[in-house]
N, CA, C and O atoms as CSV, one atom per row, in Angstrom:
chain,resi,resn,atom,element,x,y,z
A,1,MET,N,N,81.542,122.521,106.288
A,1,MET,CA,C,82.433,123.809,105.541
A,1,MET,C,C,81.949,123.819,103.947
A,1,MET,O,O,81.868,122.870,103.167
A,2,THR,N,N,81.722,124.909,103.788
A,2,THR,CA,C,81.305,125.191,102.173
A,2,THR,C,C,82.133,125.805,101.420
A,2,THR,O,O,82.584,126.865,101.855
A,3,LEU,N,N,82.556,125.345,100.130
A,3,LEU,CA,C,83.481,125.710,99.476
A,3,LEU,C,C,82.825,126.479,98.533
A,3,LEU,O,O,81.962,125.937,97.843
A,4,ILE,N,N,83.099,127.709,98.378
A,4,ILE,CA,C,82.371,128.591,97.205
A,4,ILE,C,C,83.513,128.867,96.361
A,4,ILE,O,O,84.500,129.470,96.783
A,5,LEU,N,N,83.397,128.434,95.167
A,5,LEU,CA,C,84.186,128.628,93.932
A,5,LEU,C,C,83.783,129.754,92.999
A,5,LEU,O,O,82.584,130.021,93.072
A,6,PRO,N,N,84.493,130.489,92.131
A,6,PRO,CA,C,84.036,131.360,90.895
A,6,PRO,C,C,83.383,130.821,89.859
A,6,PRO,O,O,83.807,129.713,89.531
A,7,LYS,N,N,82.250,131.360,89.072
A,7,LYS,CA,C,81.711,130.516,88.514
A,7,LYS,C,C,82.810,129.838,87.264
A,7,LYS,O,O,82.648,128.670,86.909
A,8,LYS,N,N,83.537,130.401,86.868
A,8,LYS,CA,C,84.409,130.037,85.954
A,8,LYS,C,C,85.442,128.831,86.463
A,8,LYS,O,O,86.629,129.036,86.210
A,9,THR,N,N,85.144,127.731,87.081
A,9,THR,CA,C,86.149,127.081,87.918
A,9,THR,C,C,85.774,125.669,87.526
A,9,THR,O,O,84.645,125.192,87.632
A,10,ILE,N,N,86.973,124.984,87.007
A,10,ILE,CA,C,86.496,123.715,86.440
A,10,ILE,C,C,87.431,122.562,87.438
A,10,ILE,O,O,88.655,122.645,87.342
A,11,LEU,N,N,86.904,121.618,88.280
A,11,LEU,CA,C,87.431,120.606,89.078
A,11,LEU,C,C,87.687,119.564,88.058
A,11,LEU,O,O,86.939,119.322,87.111
A,12,THR,N,N,88.796,118.972,88.324
A,12,THR,CA,C,88.936,117.738,87.321
A,12,THR,C,C,89.698,116.806,88.175
A,12,THR,O,O,90.438,117.262,89.047
A,13,CYS,N,N,89.544,115.228,87.948
A,13,CYS,CA,C,89.855,114.134,88.431
A,13,CYS,C,C,90.292,113.018,87.609
A,13,CYS,O,O,89.657,112.950,86.556
A,14,GLY,N,N,91.025,112.276,87.735
A,14,GLY,CA,C,91.304,110.963,86.588
A,14,GLY,C,C,91.857,109.914,87.450
A,14,GLY,O,O,92.212,110.222,88.588
A,15,VAL,N,N,91.971,108.685,87.024
A,15,VAL,CA,C,92.249,107.484,87.707
A,15,VAL,C,C,92.623,106.480,86.354
A,15,VAL,O,O,91.548,106.146,85.857
A,16,GLY,N,N,93.534,106.009,85.747
A,16,GLY,CA,C,94.065,105.395,85.084
A,16,GLY,C,C,95.247,104.348,84.669
A,16,GLY,O,O,95.957,104.352,85.674
A,17,ILE,N,N,95.715,103.643,83.927
A,17,ILE,CA,C,96.505,102.869,83.637
A,17,ILE,C,C,97.971,103.455,83.015
A,17,ILE,O,O,97.908,104.087,81.961
A,18,SER,N,N,99.330,103.243,83.678
A,18,SER,CA,C,100.181,103.973,83.191
A,18,SER,C,C,101.082,103.211,82.878
A,18,SER,O,O,101.209,102.302,83.697
A,19,ASN,N,N,102.032,103.162,81.737
A,19,ASN,CA,C,103.048,102.067,81.498
A,19,ASN,C,C,104.405,103.118,81.298
A,19,ASN,O,O,104.241,104.148,80.644
A,20,LYS,N,N,105.634,102.830,81.845
A,20,LYS,CA,C,106.895,103.399,81.800
A,20,LYS,C,C,107.983,102.424,81.508
A,20,LYS,O,O,108.367,101.606,82.343
A,21,ILE,N,N,108.631,102.561,79.920
A,21,ILE,CA,C,109.834,101.851,79.669
A,21,ILE,C,C,111.475,102.676,80.021
A,21,ILE,O,O,112.059,103.705,79.682
A,22,ILE,N,N,111.660,101.769,80.693
A,22,ILE,CA,C,113.343,102.522,81.072
A,22,ILE,C,C,114.015,102.123,79.784
A,22,ILE,O,O,114.127,101.000,79.293
A,23,VAL,N,N,114.448,103.319,79.333
A,23,VAL,CA,C,115.206,103.244,78.055
A,23,VAL,C,C,116.809,103.270,78.273
A,23,VAL,O,O,117.574,103.143,77.317
A,24,SER,N,N,117.180,103.413,79.360
A,24,SER,CA,C,118.747,103.205,79.907
A,24,SER,C,C,119.472,101.841,79.433
A,24,SER,O,O,120.686,101.674,79.313
A,25,GLN,N,N,118.599,101.051,79.229
A,25,GLN,CA,C,118.912,99.560,79.207
A,25,GLN,C,C,118.190,98.807,77.832
A,25,GLN,O,O,117.075,99.008,77.353
A,26,ASN,N,N,119.035,98.072,77.490
A,26,ASN,CA,C,118.502,96.775,76.337
A,26,ASN,C,C,117.431,96.012,77.057
A,26,ASN,O,O,117.294,95.912,78.277
A,27,LYS,N,N,116.699,95.493,76.115
A,27,LYS,CA,C,115.994,94.023,76.656
A,27,LYS,C,C,116.809,92.917,77.134
A,27,LYS,O,O,116.357,92.003,77.824
A,28,ASN,N,N,118.020,93.018,76.756
A,28,ASN,CA,C,119.107,91.596,77.147
A,28,ASN,C,C,119.895,92.390,78.366
A,28,ASN,O,O,121.112,92.221,78.439
A,29,PHE,N,N,119.256,93.227,79.299
A,29,PHE,CA,C,119.844,93.863,80.136
A,29,PHE,C,C,119.923,92.666,81.154
A,29,PHE,O,O,118.891,92.005,81.266
A,30,ARG,N,N,121.127,92.260,81.993
A,30,ARG,CA,C,121.254,90.891,82.727
A,30,ARG,C,C,122.261,91.254,83.793
A,30,ARG,O,O,123.453,91.525,83.646
A,31,VAL,N,N,121.402,91.196,85.101
A,31,VAL,CA,C,122.609,91.136,86.016
A,31,VAL,C,C,122.817,89.770,86.451
A,31,VAL,O,O,121.866,89.129,86.898
A,32,ASP,N,N,123.818,89.338,86.372
A,32,ASP,CA,C,124.485,87.925,86.386
A,32,ASP,C,C,123.797,87.383,87.687
A,32,ASP,O,O,123.018,86.429,87.693
A,33,ASP,N,N,124.220,88.184,88.907
A,33,ASP,CA,C,123.978,87.529,90.012
A,33,ASP,C,C,122.467,87.565,90.122
A,33,ASP,O,O,121.938,86.569,90.616
A,34,PHE,N,N,121.579,88.723,89.673
A,34,PHE,CA,C,120.414,88.328,90.088
A,34,PHE,C,C,119.723,87.596,89.232
A,34,PHE,O,O,118.619,87.123,89.501
A,35,TYR,N,N,120.426,87.421,87.939
A,35,TYR,CA,C,119.836,85.714,87.132
A,35,TYR,C,C,119.951,84.548,87.862
A,35,TYR,O,O,119.112,83.648,87.891
A,36,ALA,N,N,121.178,84.584,88.550
A,36,ALA,CA,C,121.586,83.232,88.922
A,36,ALA,C,C,120.843,83.137,90.224
A,36,ALA,O,O,120.941,81.993,90.669
A,37,VAL,N,N,120.268,83.782,90.849
A,37,VAL,CA,C,119.239,83.505,92.039
A,37,VAL,C,C,117.528,83.539,91.654
A,37,VAL,O,O,116.711,82.747,92.124
A,38,TYR,N,N,117.271,84.440,90.871
A,38,TYR,CA,C,115.853,84.490,90.530
A,38,TYR,C,C,115.469,83.957,89.213
A,38,TYR,O,O,114.283,84.021,88.890
A,39,GLY,N,N,116.586,83.289,88.185
A,39,GLY,CA,C,116.180,83.437,87.297
A,39,GLY,C,C,115.584,83.846,85.980
A,39,GLY,O,O,115.146,83.202,85.026
A,40,GLU,N,N,115.734,85.379,86.290
A,40,GLU,CA,C,114.884,86.363,84.982
A,40,GLU,C,C,116.011,87.324,85.354
A,40,GLU,O,O,116.961,87.239,86.132
A,41,SER,N,N,115.469,88.474,84.340
A,41,SER,CA,C,116.538,89.676,83.990
A,41,SER,C,C,115.405,90.939,84.925
A,41,SER,O,O,114.183,90.840,85.036
A,42,ILE,N,N,116.146,91.872,85.394
A,42,ILE,CA,C,115.446,93.349,85.796
A,42,ILE,C,C,114.518,93.366,84.513
A,42,ILE,O,O,115.031,93.134,83.418
A,43,HIS,N,N,113.370,93.592,84.603
A,43,HIS,CA,C,112.218,94.001,83.340
A,43,HIS,C,C,112.690,95.420,83.555
A,43,HIS,O,O,113.059,96.035,84.556
A,44,SER,N,N,112.500,95.859,81.762
A,44,SER,CA,C,112.364,97.567,81.974
A,44,SER,C,C,111.074,98.081,81.489
A,44,SER,O,O,110.938,99.263,81.174
A,45,LEU,N,N,110.192,97.278,81.428
A,45,LEU,CA,C,108.669,97.765,81.513
A,45,LEU,C,C,107.586,97.648,82.639
A,45,LEU,O,O,106.916,96.646,82.888
A,46,LEU,N,N,107.536,98.998,83.344
A,46,LEU,CA,C,106.762,98.929,84.443
A,46,LEU,C,C,105.370,99.354,84.025
A,46,LEU,O,O,105.189,100.295,83.252
A,47,THR,N,N,104.166,98.473,84.677
A,47,THR,CA,C,103.121,99.105,84.584
A,47,THR,C,C,102.556,99.464,86.124
A,47,THR,O,O,103.085,99.170,87.196
A,48,GLY,N,N,101.044,100.352,85.832
A,48,GLY,CA,C,100.617,100.579,87.172
A,48,GLY,C,C,99.445,101.775,87.104
A,48,GLY,O,O,99.025,102.257,86.052
A,49,VAL,N,N,99.084,102.083,88.210
A,49,VAL,CA,C,98.121,103.254,88.043
A,49,VAL,C,C,98.435,104.783,88.365
A,49,VAL,O,O,99.411,105.092,89.049
A,50,ILE,N,N,97.716,105.550,87.932
A,50,ILE,CA,C,97.717,107.035,88.095
A,50,ILE,C,C,96.612,107.569,88.527
A,50,ILE,O,O,95.509,107.223,88.104
A,51,ALA,N,N,96.834,108.675,89.621
A,51,ALA,CA,C,95.505,109.087,89.982
A,51,ALA,C,C,95.732,110.686,89.923
A,51,ALA,O,O,96.725,111.134,90.496
A,52,THR,N,N,94.890,111.527,89.281
A,52,THR,CA,C,95.339,112.975,89.520
A,52,THR,C,C,93.913,113.881,89.876
A,52,THR,O,O,92.815,113.364,90.080
A,53,THR,N,N,94.101,114.832,89.890
A,53,THR,CA,C,93.198,116.120,90.550
A,53,THR,C,C,93.638,117.417,90.114
A,53,THR,O,O,94.797,117.625,89.754
A,54,GLY,N,N,92.637,118.390,90.142
A,54,GLY,CA,C,92.958,119.329,89.801
A,54,GLY,C,C,91.885,120.333,89.665
A,54,GLY,O,O,90.712,119.960,89.678
A,55,ILE,N,N,92.286,121.938,89.499
A,55,ILE,CA,C,91.296,123.045,89.722
A,55,ILE,C,C,91.808,123.576,88.753
A,55,ILE,O,O,92.942,123.240,88.411
A,56,GLU,N,N,91.090,124.554,88.057
A,56,GLU,CA,C,91.628,125.806,86.881
A,56,GLU,C,C,90.037,126.328,86.834
A,56,GLU,O,O,88.981,125.702,86.738
A,57,GLY,N,N,90.390,127.984,86.964
A,57,GLY,CA,C,89.580,129.055,86.865
A,57,GLY,C,C,90.307,130.324,86.442
A,57,GLY,O,O,91.525,130.482,86.362
A,58,ASN,N,N,89.225,131.302,86.156
A,58,ASN,CA,C,89.478,132.673,85.282
A,58,ASN,C,C,89.402,133.423,86.847
A,58,ASN,O,O,88.342,134.001,87.083
A,59,TRP,N,N,90.319,133.443,87.779
A,59,TRP,CA,C,90.440,134.361,88.926
A,59,TRP,C,C,90.865,135.561,88.596
A,59,TRP,O,O,90.354,136.522,89.171
A,60,PHE,N,N,91.873,135.769,87.617
A,60,PHE,CA,C,92.570,136.697,87.739
A,60,PHE,C,C,92.540,137.607,86.249
A,60,PHE,O,O,93.437,137.702,85.411
A,61,GLY,N,N,91.206,138.215,86.254
A,61,GLY,CA,C,90.759,138.548,84.743
A,61,GLY,C,C,90.903,137.686,83.913
A,61,GLY,O,O,90.749,136.512,84.250
A,62,LYS,N,N,91.210,137.994,82.704
A,62,LYS,CA,C,91.222,137.185,81.633
A,62,LYS,C,C,92.163,135.828,81.761
A,62,LYS,O,O,91.817,134.822,81.141
A,63,HIS,N,N,93.288,135.818,82.530
A,63,HIS,CA,C,94.137,134.749,82.817
A,63,HIS,C,C,93.738,133.499,83.878
A,63,HIS,O,O,93.440,133.602,85.068
A,64,THR,N,N,93.820,132.451,83.164
A,64,THR,CA,C,93.502,131.422,83.683
A,64,THR,C,C,94.468,130.878,84.546
A,64,THR,O,O,95.488,130.575,83.928
A,65,PHE,N,N,94.522,130.609,85.925
A,65,PHE,CA,C,94.997,129.757,87.113
A,65,PHE,C,C,94.723,128.217,87.184
A,65,PHE,O,O,93.552,127.850,87.088
A,66,PHE,N,N,95.511,127.481,87.312
A,66,PHE,CA,C,95.581,126.193,87.718
A,66,PHE,C,C,96.531,125.342,88.506
A,66,PHE,O,O,97.726,125.624,88.587
A,67,VAL,N,N,96.005,124.325,89.072
A,67,VAL,CA,C,96.833,123.553,90.073
A,67,VAL,C,C,96.353,122.469,89.847
A,67,VAL,O,O,95.130,122.332,89.836
A,68,ASN,N,N,97.474,121.099,89.534
A,68,ASN,CA,C,97.036,119.726,89.390
A,68,ASN,C,C,97.881,119.267,90.407
A,68,ASN,O,O,98.781,120.033,90.753
A,69,VAL,N,N,97.774,118.078,91.012
A,69,VAL,CA,C,98.528,117.258,91.924
A,69,VAL,C,C,98.006,115.922,91.123
A,69,VAL,O,O,96.967,115.861,90.465
A,70,GLY,N,N,98.985,114.836,91.329
A,70,GLY,CA,C,98.905,113.566,91.074
A,70,GLY,C,C,100.058,112.483,91.545
A,70,GLY,O,O,101.212,112.756,91.876
A,71,TYR,N,N,99.360,111.015,91.480
A,71,TYR,CA,C,100.448,110.112,92.156
A,71,TYR,C,C,100.412,109.205,91.119
A,71,TYR,O,O,99.399,109.213,90.419
A,72,GLU,N,N,101.464,108.277,90.817
A,72,GLU,CA,C,101.538,107.531,89.698
A,72,GLU,C,C,102.321,106.288,90.774
A,72,GLU,O,O,103.362,106.660,91.316
A,73,TYR,N,N,101.873,104.979,91.045
A,73,TYR,CA,C,102.582,103.723,91.261
A,73,TYR,C,C,103.004,102.809,89.959
A,73,TYR,O,O,102.191,102.385,89.138
A,74,LEU,N,N,104.208,102.616,89.928
A,74,LEU,CA,C,104.342,101.488,88.735
A,74,LEU,C,C,105.631,100.476,88.941
A,74,LEU,O,O,106.799,100.769,89.196
A,75,THR,N,N,105.125,99.414,88.779
A,75,THR,CA,C,105.982,98.095,89.218
A,75,THR,C,C,105.904,97.170,88.367
A,75,THR,O,O,104.971,97.356,87.587
A,76,ASP,N,N,106.724,95.872,88.106
A,76,ASP,CA,C,106.963,95.122,87.149
A,76,ASP,C,C,106.072,94.108,87.685
A,76,ASP,O,O,106.528,93.392,88.576
A,77,PHE,N,N,104.870,93.925,87.290
A,77,PHE,CA,C,103.855,92.962,87.473
A,77,PHE,C,C,104.056,91.527,87.256
A,77,PHE,O,O,103.747,90.616,88.025
A,78,ARG,N,N,104.653,91.441,86.029
A,78,ARG,CA,C,105.034,90.109,85.549
A,78,ARG,C,C,105.906,89.601,86.326
A,78,ARG,O,O,105.749,88.393,86.506
A,79,SER,N,N,107.081,90.242,87.046
A,79,SER,CA,C,108.218,89.528,87.808
A,79,SER,C,C,107.492,88.356,88.812
A,79,SER,O,O,106.281,88.278,89.016
A,80,LYS,N,N,108.386,87.594,89.301
A,80,LYS,CA,C,107.858,86.570,90.187
A,80,LYS,C,C,108.881,86.677,91.552
A,80,LYS,O,O,108.977,85.940,92.534
A,81,VAL,N,N,109.465,87.692,91.241
A,81,VAL,CA,C,110.326,88.071,92.804
A,81,VAL,C,C,109.948,88.450,93.676
A,81,VAL,O,O,108.730,88.271,93.664
A,82,ASP,N,N,110.285,88.968,94.624
A,82,ASP,CA,C,109.744,89.661,96.181
A,82,ASP,C,C,109.679,91.035,95.830
A,82,ASP,O,O,110.370,91.582,94.970
A,83,ASN,N,N,108.705,91.625,96.628
A,83,ASN,CA,C,108.409,92.750,96.128
A,83,ASN,C,C,109.880,93.999,96.498
A,83,ASN,O,O,110.222,95.051,95.958
A,84,ALA,N,N,110.368,93.280,97.549
A,84,ALA,CA,C,111.859,93.993,97.995
A,84,ALA,C,C,112.492,94.021,96.744
A,84,ALA,O,O,113.153,95.048,96.588
A,85,LEU,N,N,112.514,93.239,95.798
A,85,LEU,CA,C,114.080,93.548,95.029
A,85,LEU,C,C,112.826,93.682,93.441
A,85,LEU,O,O,113.436,93.306,92.440
A,86,LYS,N,N,112.073,93.900,93.269
A,86,LYS,CA,C,111.325,94.565,92.180
A,86,LYS,C,C,111.772,96.438,91.962
A,86,LYS,O,O,111.987,97.230,92.880
A,87,LEU,N,N,111.797,96.675,90.741
A,87,LEU,CA,C,111.939,97.810,90.275
A,87,LEU,C,C,110.592,98.587,90.287
A,87,LEU,O,O,109.701,98.418,89.454
A,88,ILE,N,N,110.536,99.655,91.564
A,88,ILE,CA,C,109.079,100.006,91.737
A,88,ILE,C,C,108.846,101.654,91.795
A,88,ILE,O,O,109.547,102.303,92.571
A,89,ASN,N,N,108.087,102.166,91.160
A,89,ASN,CA,C,108.424,104.017,90.962
A,89,ASN,C,C,107.270,104.765,91.884
A,89,ASN,O,O,106.224,105.071,91.311
A,90,ASN,N,N,107.382,104.993,92.938
A,90,ASN,CA,C,106.362,105.833,93.508
A,90,ASN,C,C,106.637,107.308,93.240
A,90,ASN,O,O,107.432,107.947,93.928
A,91,GLN,N,N,105.859,107.904,92.073
A,91,GLN,CA,C,105.871,109.410,92.271
A,91,GLN,C,C,104.761,110.300,92.252
A,91,GLN,O,O,103.816,110.192,91.470
A,92,PHE,N,N,104.907,111.339,93.277
A,92,PHE,CA,C,103.946,112.687,93.172
A,92,PHE,C,C,104.430,113.606,92.752
A,92,PHE,O,O,105.614,113.863,92.970
A,93,SER,N,N,103.494,114.508,91.887
A,93,SER,CA,C,103.716,115.494,91.184
A,93,SER,C,C,102.865,116.710,91.603
A,93,SER,O,O,101.770,116.445,92.098
A,94,LEU,N,N,103.259,118.178,91.457
A,94,LEU,CA,C,102.577,119.374,91.511
A,94,LEU,C,C,102.662,120.161,90.390
A,94,LEU,O,O,103.774,120.416,89.926
A,95,GLN,N,N,101.673,120.582,89.889
A,95,GLN,CA,C,102.213,121.748,88.804
A,95,GLN,C,C,100.780,122.794,89.162
A,95,GLN,O,O,99.681,122.639,89.695
A,96,ALA,N,N,101.466,123.790,88.588
A,96,ALA,CA,C,100.509,125.065,89.103
A,96,ALA,C,C,101.140,126.272,88.220
A,96,ALA,O,O,102.345,126.521,88.201
A,97,GLY,N,N,100.176,126.969,87.508
A,97,GLY,CA,C,100.651,128.027,86.456
A,97,GLY,C,C,99.295,128.771,85.921
A,97,GLY,O,O,98.108,128.447,85.947
A,98,ILE,N,N,99.949,129.832,85.460
A,98,ILE,CA,C,98.834,130.644,84.949
A,98,ILE,C,C,99.097,130.378,83.295
A,98,ILE,O,O,100.202,130.236,82.769
A,99,ASN,N,N,97.482,130.343,82.467
A,99,ASN,CA,C,97.643,130.643,80.851
A,99,ASN,C,C,97.626,132.356,80.794
A,99,ASN,O,O,97.017,133.065,81.596
A,100,PHE,N,N,98.324,132.763,79.818
A,100,PHE,CA,C,97.915,133.901,79.301
A,100,PHE,C,C,97.221,133.950,78.157
A,100,PHE,O,O,96.854,135.035,77.704
């Protein structure tokens, strides 16, 4: 299968490291039952990977159309507890639009 794209089309992709800080709790946040069993608090800093890909082009006159998709996986790699008990964030995103 051959993909034919207009001359003014840009394909993008990227992979990187991402951090997320949970701001709805302070660093002293502690669930007593969790702490009693595992000896640590639920951490508020998540680290992980992000991957994105997209396409952008002038397909409609002078207006630029774009579509981007992304996936992000974040967890607390510092915690020694089982993965079933860690705070994990899996996120898919889709962005589409037209620049005028």
